[in-house]
N, C-alpha and C positions, 0 to 999 in steps of 0.2 A: 652895328659896335664896329666900334673901329678896334685895327688888329691889335693895341695895345691900350686895351680898354677890361675893367676888371669889369664882371657882369654878377649883379648880385641879382640871387632869385629867391621869389618871392610868388608863386603860384594865386590867380585869384582861387578863392574857396580855400585857402588855406592863411591860417590864424598870420596877420603881420605884426610883428612889435618892432617896438621900436629900440629893442635889446639886441637883437639877436635875426641872422637874416638864416633863410632855410635853405641856401645851397651858393654858392660862389662862383665862376667859372673864371678860371685863370687864363691869357691868353699863352702859348708856347714862345719862350723868351724872355720872361720877365724874371728881374731879380729875385728871388723868393729868401728870405731868412727863416729857417726854423730855430726857435725859441727853443732850449731845455725846461724842466722843470725849475722853476723857480719859488722860493719856500722862502716863510717869513724870519729871515737871517738877514745881520747886519755882515760888514764887509770883514769881518773877522769870524765868521763862519756858527755866531751865535743867534741863537733864539731869542726874538727881540721881547716877547710877549708869551703869555700862555691864554691868552684868549682871541678869537678867532678873527677879531675885526683886530687887531695890533697885526697878525699876519701875514692877514689877507693885505692890508695899506703897505706893509715892507715888499711883500711877494709881488706887490702891483708895483712899487718902485724899482726894483731889483729888473723884473721884465723893461719898462720904460727906460733902462740903462742900458739894455742891449739892446734895444729899438734904435736909442737915437746913439751909440754906439756905432753901430750899422746904415746911419745916417735915415731910421724910420721913427716912425711918429705911431703914436697910437691908433691913429685913423687908414695905418696900413695894415692891419691885425686884418686876416680873413678867415680866422679859425681860433677859437680859445677852447683849451681844454681845461676842465678844474677836477680836482679830485679832493675830496671833502674829506677828512676822517673821521669814521664813528656815522651816529645818527643826531645829530648835533642839528640848531637852527640855525641855516645859510646864511637869514637875514643881518646881520652883521655884517659879514662879508659880503653879501651882495650890495650893499647900503656905501661899502669903501670902494670897489670898484663904478659905483654909479656917480662918487664923486671925480672920479678919474676920466672915466670913457662914456658916462652919460649922454653926452650930447652928439657923440658920433653918430655921422647921418647914415653912414650907408656902416652898418655894425659888422661884425664879422656871425660867422657861426659860432653856435659855442653847446658843449656839452659839460654836460656835470656828472661825478661819477661817485657816490659817496665807496668809501674803502674803509678796509679791518683796520689798517695801518698805511703810514707811510717809511718811508728810508728809515728815518729818524722817531722814535715812539716821541719826540716832542711835536714832531709836525702836525699843523693840524689843518694844513691846506699844502696844495702842489700847483701853480698855472704854467700849463706849457700854452706855444703861441706857433702861428706859422702868420707870418707877414709877405705884403709882397712891394718890395720899396720900388717907387718910382726914379 
């Protein structure tokens, strides 16, 4: 690998998913963007929906705005962390993610965690991420 090439690790004998990578190696010296938890809130801070799909769509849009402001795009993500409030079906949120990021050729690592609650009791999801900008 070239010294400035990100390496996606998907070992033989492990599940290879089109949605996530098993591991990623980031070479030293690359510009890294840490994106704090994004929720389903608009620019005024108001929650946009009381449903997971609507909040997920807005949280992803917010994440994309941070990426673009730093000069990045969804393909630059190397890690995504999802925090889902309660014991709800995550399919509507997953569908919103796939609409925007389902075609990434080298997907990030992904962790999803169900939590008792988030910072605001109306939040249903929070998405944090790390990107390596080229």
